C-alpha positions as CSV (number, residue, x, y, z in Angstrom):
1,X,-76.1,-57.3,301.5
2,X,-74.7,-54.7,303.9
3,X,-71.2,-54.9,302.1
4,X,-72.6,-54.3,298.6
5,X,-72.9,-50.5,298.9
6,X,-69.3,-50.2,300.2
7,X,-68.0,-52.3,297.4
8,X,-69.9,-50.2,294.8
9,X,-68.4,-47.1,296.3
10,X,-64.8,-48.4,296.1
11,X,-65.5,-49.4,292.4
12,X,-66.7,-45.9,291.6
13,X,-63.7,-44.4,293.3
14,X,-61.3,-46.5,291.3
15,X,-63.2,-45.6,288.1
16,X,-62.9,-41.9,289.0
17,X,-59.1,-42.1,289.7
18,X,-58.7,-44.1,286.4
19,X,-60.5,-41.3,284.5
20,X,-58.4,-38.6,286.1
21,X,-55.2,-40.5,285.1
22,X,-56.5,-40.7,281.5
23,X,-57.2,-37.0,281.4
24,X,-53.7,-36.3,282.8
25,X,-52.1,-38.4,280.0
26,X,-54.2,-36.7,277.3
27,X,-53.1,-33.3,278.6
28,X,-49.5,-34.4,278.6
29,X,-49.7,-35.8,275.1
30,X,-51.4,-32.6,273.9
31,X,-48.7,-30.5,275.5
32,X,-46.0,-32.6,273.8
33,X,-47.7,-32.2,270.4
34,X,-47.9,-28.4,270.8
35,X,-44.3,-28.3,271.7
36,X,-43.4,-30.4,268.7
37,X,-45.4,-28.1,266.4
38,X,-43.5,-25.1,267.8
39,X,-40.2,-26.8,267.4
40,X,-41.0,-27.9,263.8
41,X,-40.9,-31.7,264.5
42,X,-43.7,-33.6,262.8
43,X,-46.3,-35.0,265.2
44,X,-46.3,-38.4,263.4
45,X,-42.6,-38.8,263.9
46,X,-42.9,-38.1,267.6
47,X,-45.8,-40.5,267.8
48,X,-43.7,-43.1,265.9
49,X,-40.8,-42.6,268.4
50,X,-43.1,-43.2,271.3
51,X,-44.7,-46.2,269.6
52,X,-41.2,-47.6,268.7
53,X,-40.2,-47.4,272.4
54,X,-42.8,-50.0,273.2
55,X,-42.1,-52.4,270.3
56,X,-40.4,-55.5,271.8
57,X,-37.1,-56.6,270.2
58,X,-37.1,-59.8,268.2
59,X,-36.2,-62.9,270.2
60,X,-32.6,-64.2,270.1
61,X,-33.5,-67.4,268.2
62,X,-35.1,-65.4,265.3
63,X,-33.1,-65.6,262.0
64,X,-31.6,-62.4,260.7
65,X,-33.3,-61.4,257.5
66,X,-31.8,-58.5,255.4
67,X,-34.2,-55.9,254.1
68,X,-34.8,-56.2,250.4
69,X,-34.6,-52.9,248.4
70,X,-37.5,-51.7,246.2
71,X,-37.3,-53.3,242.8
72,X,-37.5,-49.9,241.1
73,X,-34.5,-48.6,243.2
74,X,-32.5,-51.7,242.3
75,X,-32.7,-50.9,238.5
76,X,-29.8,-48.7,237.2
77,X,-30.8,-45.2,236.2
78,X,-29.6,-45.7,232.6
79,X,-31.7,-48.8,232.2
80,X,-34.8,-47.0,233.4
81,X,-34.3,-44.2,231.0
82,X,-33.7,-46.7,228.1
83,X,-36.8,-48.5,229.0
84,X,-38.9,-45.3,229.2
85,X,-37.6,-44.2,225.8
86,X,-37.9,-47.7,224.3
87,X,-41.6,-48.2,225.0
88,X,-42.4,-44.7,223.7
89,X,-40.4,-45.4,220.5
90,X,-42.4,-48.6,220.1
91,X,-45.6,-46.6,220.4
92,X,-44.4,-44.1,217.8
93,X,-43.2,-46.9,215.5
94,X,-46.6,-48.6,215.8
95,X,-48.4,-45.4,215.1
96,X,-46.2,-44.7,212.0
97,X,-46.7,-48.3,210.7
98,X,-50.5,-47.9,211.0
99,X,-50.4,-44.5,209.3
100,X,-48.3,-46.0,206.5
101,X,-50.7,-48.9,206.0
102,X,-53.6,-46.4,205.9
103,X,-51.8,-44.2,203.3
104,X,-50.9,-47.3,201.2
105,X,-54.5,-48.4,201.2
106,X,-55.7,-45.0,199.9
107,X,-52.5,-44.1,198.0
108,X,-54.4,-42.9,194.9
109,X,-56.4,-40.4,197.0
110,X,-53.3,-39.2,198.9
111,X,-51.2,-38.7,195.8
112,X,-54.1,-36.9,194.0
113,X,-54.5,-34.5,196.9
114,X,-50.7,-33.9,197.2
115,X,-50.7,-33.2,193.4
116,X,-53.6,-30.8,193.9
117,X,-51.6,-29.0,196.6
118,X,-48.7,-28.6,194.2
119,X,-50.9,-27.3,191.4
120,X,-52.6,-25.0,193.8
121,X,-49.4,-23.6,195.0
122,X,-48.5,-22.9,191.3
123,X,-51.9,-21.3,190.3
124,X,-52.8,-19.5,193.5
125,X,-50.7,-16.3,192.8
126,X,-52.7,-15.9,189.6
127,X,-56.0,-16.0,191.5
128,X,-54.7,-13.5,194.0
129,X,-53.6,-11.2,191.2
130,X,-57.0,-11.4,189.5
131,X,-58.7,-10.7,192.9
132,X,-56.6,-7.5,193.2
133,X,-57.8,-6.5,189.7
134,X,-61.4,-6.6,191.0
135,X,-62.6,-10.0,189.8
136,X,-64.8,-12.0,192.2
137,X,-63.4,-15.0,193.9
138,X,-65.4,-17.5,191.9
139,X,-64.6,-15.9,188.5
140,X,-60.9,-15.6,189.4
141,X,-60.8,-19.2,190.4
142,X,-62.6,-20.4,187.2
143,X,-60.5,-18.3,184.9
144,X,-57.2,-19.5,186.5
145,X,-58.2,-23.2,186.7
146,X,-59.5,-23.3,183.1
147,X,-56.4,-21.6,181.7
148,X,-54.1,-23.8,183.8
149,X,-55.8,-27.1,182.8
150,X,-56.1,-26.1,179.2
151,X,-52.3,-25.3,179.0
152,X,-51.5,-28.6,180.7
153,X,-53.7,-30.4,178.3
154,X,-52.2,-28.7,175.3
155,X,-48.7,-29.5,176.4
156,X,-49.7,-33.2,176.8
157,X,-51.4,-33.3,173.4
158,X,-48.5,-31.6,171.8
159,X,-46.1,-34.2,173.2
160,X,-48.2,-37.1,172.1
161,X,-48.6,-35.6,168.6
162,X,-44.9,-35.0,168.2
163,X,-44.2,-38.6,169.3
164,X,-46.7,-40.1,166.9
165,X,-45.6,-37.8,164.1
166,X,-41.9,-38.7,164.4
167,X,-42.4,-42.4,165.4
168,X,-41.9,-43.7,161.8
169,X,-38.8,-41.6,161.3
170,X,-37.5,-42.6,164.7
171,X,-38.1,-46.3,164.0
172,X,-36.3,-46.1,160.6
173,X,-33.3,-44.4,162.3
174,X,-33.3,-46.9,165.1
175,X,-33.1,-49.7,162.5
176,X,-30.2,-47.9,160.7
177,X,-28.5,-47.2,164.0
178,X,-28.7,-51.0,165.0
179,X,-27.3,-51.9,161.6
180,X,-24.5,-49.5,162.1
181,X,-23.8,-50.8,165.5
182,X,-23.8,-54.3,164.2
183,X,-21.3,-53.4,161.4
184,X,-19.2,-51.6,164.0
185,X,-19.1,-54.6,166.2
186,X,-18.2,-56.8,163.3
187,X,-15.2,-54.5,162.5
188,X,-14.3,-53.8,166.1
189,X,-11.2,-55.4,167.9
190,X,-13.7,-57.3,170.1
191,X,-13.8,-60.2,167.4
192,X,-17.5,-60.4,167.4
193,X,-18.8,-62.6,164.7
194,X,-22.0,-62.5,162.7
195,X,-23.2,-65.8,164.2
196,X,-22.9,-64.5,167.7
197,X,-24.9,-61.4,166.9
198,X,-27.6,-63.6,165.2
199,X,-27.7,-65.9,168.2
200,X,-28.3,-62.9,170.5
201,X,-31.1,-61.7,168.3
202,X,-32.6,-65.2,168.2
203,X,-32.4,-65.5,172.0
204,X,-34.2,-62.2,172.3
205,X,-36.9,-63.3,169.9
206,X,-37.3,-66.6,171.8
207,X,-37.5,-64.8,175.1
208,X,-40.3,-62.5,173.8
209,X,-42.1,-65.6,172.4
210,X,-42.0,-67.6,175.6
211,X,-43.1,-64.6,177.7
212,X,-46.1,-63.7,175.7
213,X,-48.5,-64.4,178.6
214,X,-46.4,-62.2,180.9
215,X,-46.3,-59.4,178.3
216,X,-50.1,-59.7,177.9
217,X,-50.7,-59.5,181.6
218,X,-48.4,-56.5,181.8
219,X,-50.4,-54.9,179.1
220,X,-53.7,-55.5,181.0
221,X,-52.0,-54.2,184.1
222,X,-51.0,-51.1,182.1
223,X,-54.7,-50.6,181.2
224,X,-55.5,-50.7,185.0
225,X,-52.8,-48.2,185.6
226,X,-54.2,-45.9,183.0
227,X,-57.7,-46.1,184.5
228,X,-56.2,-45.3,188.0
229,X,-54.2,-42.4,186.4
230,X,-57.3,-40.9,184.9
231,X,-59.1,-41.3,188.3
232,X,-56.3,-39.6,190.1
233,X,-56.2,-36.7,187.5
234,X,-60.0,-36.1,188.1
235,X,-59.6,-36.1,191.8
236,X,-56.6,-33.7,191.6
237,X,-58.6,-31.4,189.3
238,X,-61.6,-31.3,191.7
239,X,-59.3,-30.9,194.7
240,X,-57.5,-28.0,193.0
241,X,-60.8,-26.2,192.2
242,X,-62.0,-26.4,195.9
243,X,-58.5,-25.4,197.2
244,X,-58.3,-22.4,195.0
245,X,-61.8,-21.3,195.8
246,X,-62.3,-22.3,199.5
247,X,-58.8,-22.8,200.8
248,X,-59.2,-20.3,203.7
249,X,-62.3,-22.1,205.1
250,X,-60.6,-25.5,204.7
251,X,-57.6,-24.3,206.6
252,X,-59.8,-22.9,209.4
253,X,-61.7,-26.2,209.6
254,X,-58.4,-28.1,209.9
255,X,-57.4,-25.7,212.8
256,X,-60.5,-26.7,214.7
257,X,-59.3,-30.3,214.7
258,X,-56.1,-29.3,216.5
259,X,-56.1,-29.2,220.4
260,X,-56.7,-25.7,221.8
261,X,-53.3,-25.5,223.5
262,X,-51.4,-26.3,220.2
263,X,-53.7,-24.3,217.9
264,X,-51.8,-21.0,218.1
265,X,-48.5,-22.7,217.1
266,X,-50.1,-24.6,214.3
267,X,-51.9,-21.4,213.0
268,X,-48.6,-19.7,212.8
269,X,-46.7,-22.7,211.1
270,X,-49.4,-23.1,208.5
271,X,-48.8,-19.9,206.4
272,X,-45.0,-20.4,206.6
273,X,-45.3,-24.0,205.4
274,X,-47.5,-22.7,202.5
275,X,-45.0,-20.1,201.5
276,X,-42.3,-22.7,201.6
277,X,-44.3,-24.9,199.3
278,X,-45.2,-22.1,197.0
279,X,-41.5,-21.0,196.7
280,X,-40.5,-24.6,196.0
281,X,-43.1,-25.1,193.2
282,X,-42.3,-21.8,191.6
283,X,-38.6,-22.3,191.8
284,X,-38.8,-25.8,190.4
285,X,-41.0,-24.8,187.5
286,X,-38.6,-22.0,186.5
287,X,-35.6,-24.2,186.8
288,X,-37.2,-27.0,184.9
289,X,-38.4,-24.6,182.2
290,X,-34.8,-23.2,181.7
291,X,-33.4,-26.7,181.6
292,X,-35.9,-27.8,179.0
293,X,-35.4,-24.8,176.8
294,X,-31.6,-24.9,176.7
295,X,-31.3,-28.7,176.4
296,X,-34.0,-28.8,173.8
297,X,-32.3,-26.1,171.8
298,X,-29.0,-28.0,172.0
299,X,-30.8,-31.2,170.8
300,X,-32.6,-29.3,168.0
301,X,-29.3,-27.7,166.7
302,X,-27.7,-31.1,166.8
303,X,-30.4,-32.4,164.5
304,X,-31.6,-35.1,167.0
305,X,-35.2,-36.4,166.2
306,X,-38.1,-35.5,168.6
307,X,-36.3,-32.5,170.1
308,X,-39.5,-30.9,171.4
309,X,-40.9,-34.2,173.1
310,X,-37.5,-34.7,174.7
311,X,-37.5,-31.1,176.0
312,X,-41.0,-31.7,177.5
313,X,-39.8,-34.9,179.1
314,X,-36.8,-33.1,180.5
315,X,-39.2,-30.4,182.0
316,X,-41.5,-33.1,183.6
317,X,-38.6,-35.2,184.9
318,X,-37.1,-32.1,186.6
319,X,-39.7,-32.3,189.3
320,X,-37.9,-35.4,190.5
321,X,-34.7,-34.1,192.1
322,X,-31.4,-35.7,191.2
323,X,-33.0,-38.8,189.6
324,X,-35.1,-36.9,187.1
325,X,-32.2,-35.0,185.6
326,X,-30.2,-38.2,185.2
327,X,-33.0,-40.1,183.6
328,X,-34.1,-37.4,181.1
329,X,-30.5,-36.7,180.2
330,X,-29.8,-40.4,179.6
331,X,-32.9,-40.7,177.4
332,X,-31.7,-37.8,175.2
333,X,-28.2,-39.2,175.0
334,X,-29.7,-42.7,174.0
335,X,-31.9,-41.2,171.3
336,X,-28.9,-39.2,169.9
337,X,-26.8,-42.4,170.0
338,X,-29.2,-44.6,168.2
339,X,-30.2,-42.0,165.5
340,X,-27.1,-39.9,165.0
341,X,-24.1,-41.8,166.2
342,X,-21.6,-41.7,168.9
343,X,-20.2,-38.2,168.2
344,X,-23.6,-36.6,168.3
345,X,-24.4,-38.5,171.5
346,X,-21.2,-37.1,173.1
347,X,-22.2,-33.6,172.1
348,X,-25.6,-34.1,173.7
349,X,-24.1,-35.5,176.8
350,X,-21.9,-32.4,177.0
351,X,-24.9,-30.1,176.6
352,X,-26.8,-31.9,179.3
353,X,-23.9,-31.9,181.8
354,X,-23.3,-28.2,181.2
355,X,-26.9,-27.2,181.7
356,X,-27.2,-29.4,184.8
357,X,-24.0,-27.9,186.3
358,X,-25.4,-24.3,185.7
359,X,-28.7,-25.4,187.3
360,X,-27.1,-26.9,190.4
361,X,-24.6,-24.1,191.1
362,X,-26.4,-21.0,189.8
363,X,-30.1,-21.4,189.1
364,X,-31.3,-23.3,192.2
365,X,-29.3,-21.2,194.8
366,X,-30.4,-17.9,193.0
367,X,-34.1,-18.8,192.4
368,X,-34.9,-20.8,195.4
369,X,-32.6,-18.9,197.7
370,X,-33.3,-19.3,201.4
371,X,-36.9,-20.2,201.0
372,X,-36.2,-23.9,200.6
373,X,-33.1,-25.1,202.5
374,X,-32.7,-28.8,202.5
375,X,-29.4,-30.7,202.8
376,X,-28.4,-32.8,199.8
377,X,-28.3,-35.9,201.9
378,X,-31.9,-35.3,203.0
379,X,-32.8,-34.9,199.3
380,X,-31.2,-38.2,198.3
381,X,-32.8,-40.1,201.2
382,X,-36.2,-38.6,200.8
383,X,-36.3,-39.3,197.1
384,X,-35.1,-42.8,197.6
385,X,-37.7,-43.5,200.4
386,X,-40.5,-41.8,198.4
387,X,-39.7,-43.9,195.4
388,X,-39.7,-47.1,197.4
389,X,-43.0,-46.3,199.1
390,X,-45.1,-44.8,196.3
391,X,-43.1,-45.0,193.1
392,X,-42.7,-41.9,190.9
393,X,-45.4,-40.0,192.7
394,X,-43.6,-40.6,196.0
395,X,-40.3,-39.4,194.6
396,X,-42.0,-36.2,193.3
397,X,-43.6,-35.2,196.6
398,X,-40.7,-36.3,198.9
399,X,-38.6,-33.2,198.7
400,X,-41.4,-30.6,199.1
401,X,-42.7,-32.7,202.0
402,X,-39.3,-32.6,203.6
403,X,-39.0,-28.9,203.0
404,X,-42.4,-28.1,204.5
405,X,-41.6,-30.4,207.5
406,X,-38.3,-28.7,208.1
407,X,-40.1,-25.2,208.1
408,X,-42.9,-26.4,210.4
409,X,-40.5,-28.0,212.9
410,X,-38.2,-25.0,212.9
411,X,-41.1,-22.6,213.6
412,X,-42.7,-24.8,216.3
413,X,-39.3,-25.0,218.1
414,X,-38.9,-21.2,218.0
415,X,-42.4,-20.7,219.0
416,X,-42.1,-23.1,222.0
417,X,-38.9,-21.4,223.2
418,X,-40.6,-17.9,223.0
419,X,-43.7,-19.2,224.9
420,X,-41.5,-20.7,227.7
421,X,-39.6,-17.5,227.9
422,X,-42.8,-15.4,228.0
423,X,-44.3,-17.5,230.8
424,X,-41.1,-17.7,232.9
425,X,-40.8,-15.4,235.9
426,X,-39.0,-12.1,235.2
427,X,-35.3,-11.9,236.4
428,X,-34.7,-10.4,239.8
429,X,-31.8,-10.0,242.3
430,X,-28.2,-9.2,241.6
431,X,-28.2,-11.1,238.2
432,X,-31.2,-9.4,236.7
433,X,-29.0,-7.1,234.5
434,X,-27.1,-10.2,233.1
435,X,-30.4,-12.1,232.5
436,X,-32.2,-9.2,230.9
437,X,-29.7,-6.6,229.4
438,X,-31.1,-3.2,228.7
439,X,-29.9,0.3,228.1
440,X,-27.6,1.9,230.7
441,X,-29.2,4.4,233.0
442,X,-29.2,7.8,231.5
443,X,-28.6,6.7,227.9
444,X,-31.1,7.8,225.2
445,X,-33.8,5.2,224.3
446,X,-33.1,3.2,221.2
447,X,-35.6,2.5,218.6
448,X,-37.0,-1.0,218.9
449,X,-36.3,-3.2,215.9
450,X,-38.3,-6.1,217.3
451,X,-40.0,-8.1,214.6
452,X,-37.5,-7.0,211.9
453,X,-36.7,-10.7,211.3
454,X,-40.3,-11.8,211.7
455,X,-42.0,-13.0,208.6
456,X,-44.8,-10.8,207.3
457,X,-48.3,-11.9,208.0
458,X,-49.9,-13.6,205.0
459,X,-52.6,-11.8,203.1
460,X,-56.0,-13.4,203.7
461,X,-56.7,-13.1,200.0
462,X,-53.4,-14.5,198.8
463,X,-52.4,-17.1,201.3
464,X,-54.0,-19.9,199.4
465,X,-55.4,-22.9,201.3
466,X,-53.5,-22.0,204.5
467,X,-54.3,-18.4,205.1
468,X,-55.2,-17.4,208.6
């Protein structure tokens, strides 16, 4: 028992010396860290170096294993870019496919609303003019809509009346024309016999007789199409009324659906898109009216039956670029061929070609001008795509849709460049004069012409459904 206090004293002394050594090492490590901070060396790197000194090397019998690179680093840069672009394109294609499926499901509503936009673009300047004369908005809208719909209805009634009134005469002339064609074939150098012509007529008759059910079903389908057409016309009329009367509020509501960051750009692109659409509709109406008048006069003076209905058809088909002019001109030539003969048909063809050449080289560039600038290839492709997707209605709205999209994309691109330039830091240093040229020192200040190329702000009373 006498040795226990001495042993405890030695143990306490050893613990004291061990604590002093630990304090000394802590002080040394703290001094090294301070020195590393002053020298700019990361503390973790120094600690890693110290720890790596105590890591034992692998034994000699251990197999050598080469380090494998990161899988991301092993993929070439071009393949990474292609993969990134590929899955984004797949997402866009899927979104577009879903959008097209939705549009095809409600195709009648979409076409009716687009037709209402086109009619509104044509009638809205009249509403604005009546507002400037002092009429209230509701009265100006009612007067414009009633006059517009009455004129359209009278034109349709006049066409139907002319067709029904000349139907008997046309059928007689068609029979006479067919007999003349038969006689010409019999006397022609093609050696066509009367038996061959009768066999062709009999085959046609048998074909019609065997396909009676198909013709009946096509007639029933035609009744369904007429019902859908009347429904679309009613939707277009109601939509036109609301767009003429409350277009400004509708546009402001649409802007609220746009994210706040993109709202200023969309708000600036909307009026410009509306001006493009208005210019397209006005120019197309004027060009179509000129075509209908001159071709109709040529047909009338050549004594071709149904000159007025054919002129109206030419006016309506002019809203389908490229294809409409060809179809309406071919219809006029066929009617002249059947009723008046080959010589009159050639004269009608000459009149149609002359008017269309004047339209393509003089009227459209002068009337439309720079308001609607679409490449001919874009026109052809858009009309073909619109016709494949939505028939005649898609072909009609394809070109104005492309024109409006071109205007919106161009404005948003310019707006984005201006925003990035506005938020970029100002130039400084020795190259500041090159980056931001200005007047030389001591020169008189020049008058600013900034905004001379800027489009004027739309009038809130005259900007239609997209005023802001």
